[in-house]
C-alpha positions in Angstrom: 123.3 40.3 -55.4 120.2 38.2 -54.8 122.2 35.0 -54.4 124.6 36.7 -52.0 121.7 37.8 -49.8 120.4 34.2 -49.7 123.8 32.9 -48.7 124.2 35.6 -46.1 120.8 34.9 -44.6 121.3 31.2 -44.5 124.7 31.5 -42.9 125.5 34.6 -41.0 121.9 35.4 -40.0 121.3 31.8 -38.7 124.5 31.2 -36.7 122.4 29.9 -33.8 121.1 27.0 -35.9 124.7 25.9 -36.7 125.8 26.4 -33.1 122.8 24.4 -31.8 123.4 21.6 -34.3 127.0 21.2 -33.1 126.1 21.5 -29.4 123.4 18.9 -29.9 126.1 16.4 -30.8 128.6 17.4 -28.1 129.2 20.2 -25.6 132.2 22.4 -26.2 134.0 25.6 -25.5 132.9 28.8 -27.3 136.4 29.2 -28.9 136.0 25.8 -30.6 132.8 26.7 -32.4 134.1 28.9 -35.3 136.5 26.2 -36.4 133.8 23.6 -36.1 131.4 25.7 -38.1 134.0 26.2 -40.8 134.8 22.5 -41.0 131.2 21.3 -41.0 129.3 24.0 -42.8 131.9 25.7 -45.0 131.7 29.3 -43.9 133.7 31.5 -41.6 132.1 33.2 -38.5 133.9 35.6 -36.2 134.6 34.4 -32.7 132.9 37.5 -31.3 129.8 36.6 -33.3 129.8 33.2 -31.7 130.1 34.7 -28.2 127.2 37.1 -29.0 125.0 34.2 -30.3 125.8 32.0 -27.3 125.0 34.9 -24.9 121.6 35.4 -26.6 121.0 31.7 -26.7 121.7 31.4 -23.0 119.4 34.3 -22.2 116.6 32.5 -24.2 117.3 29.2 -22.4 118.6 27.4 -25.5 122.1 26.7 -24.0 123.6 26.6 -20.6 127.2 27.0 -19.6 129.4 25.9 -16.8 132.9 27.0 -15.8 135.5 24.4 -16.3 138.8 24.7 -14.4 141.9 24.1 -16.6 145.4 23.1 -15.6 146.9 26.5 -16.7 145.2 29.8 -17.2 141.8 31.0 -16.3 138.7 28.8 -16.2 136.7 28.4 -19.4 133.0 28.2 -20.1 131.7 25.0 -21.5 128.4 25.2 -23.4 125.7 22.6 -23.9 122.3 22.6 -25.6 119.3 22.5 -23.3 116.1 20.5 -23.9 114.4 23.7 -25.1 117.4 24.4 -27.4 116.9 20.9 -28.9 113.2 21.5 -29.4 113.8 24.9 -31.0 116.5 23.4 -33.3 114.1 20.6 -34.3 111.4 23.2 -35.1 113.9 25.3 -37.1 115.1 22.2 -39.0 111.6 21.2 -39.8 110.8 24.7 -41.1 114.0 24.7 -43.3 113.1 21.2 -44.7 109.6 22.3 -45.6 110.8 25.4 -47.2 113.4 23.5 -49.3 110.7 21.0 -50.3 108.4 23.7 -51.3 111.1 25.4 -53.4 111.9 22.1 -55.0 108.3 21.0 -55.8 106.8 21.9 -59.2 103.4 23.5 -59.1 100.5 21.4 -60.3 
């Protein structure tokens, strides 16, 4: 149970970090993110979760969206990471690296 809690906390509870990592490399549509997360990070996330995370990230100024017209069907929202989003991702990444290093270091 303890291991499963760690996995859940480092995956499902931190979806914004995975979304930001992907969007830092390239902008994309929300519907593409669950497949990309599965491919890159090895876990499944529901599409509704991704939309919820993107909405929260947009409210916080971490991502911005723009409507893109498509040939057939309704327009789609295209998401990109903002400068603030990149800064927050960098801070989160630094924190995760320090935490992993502390867990890996033997006490003196």
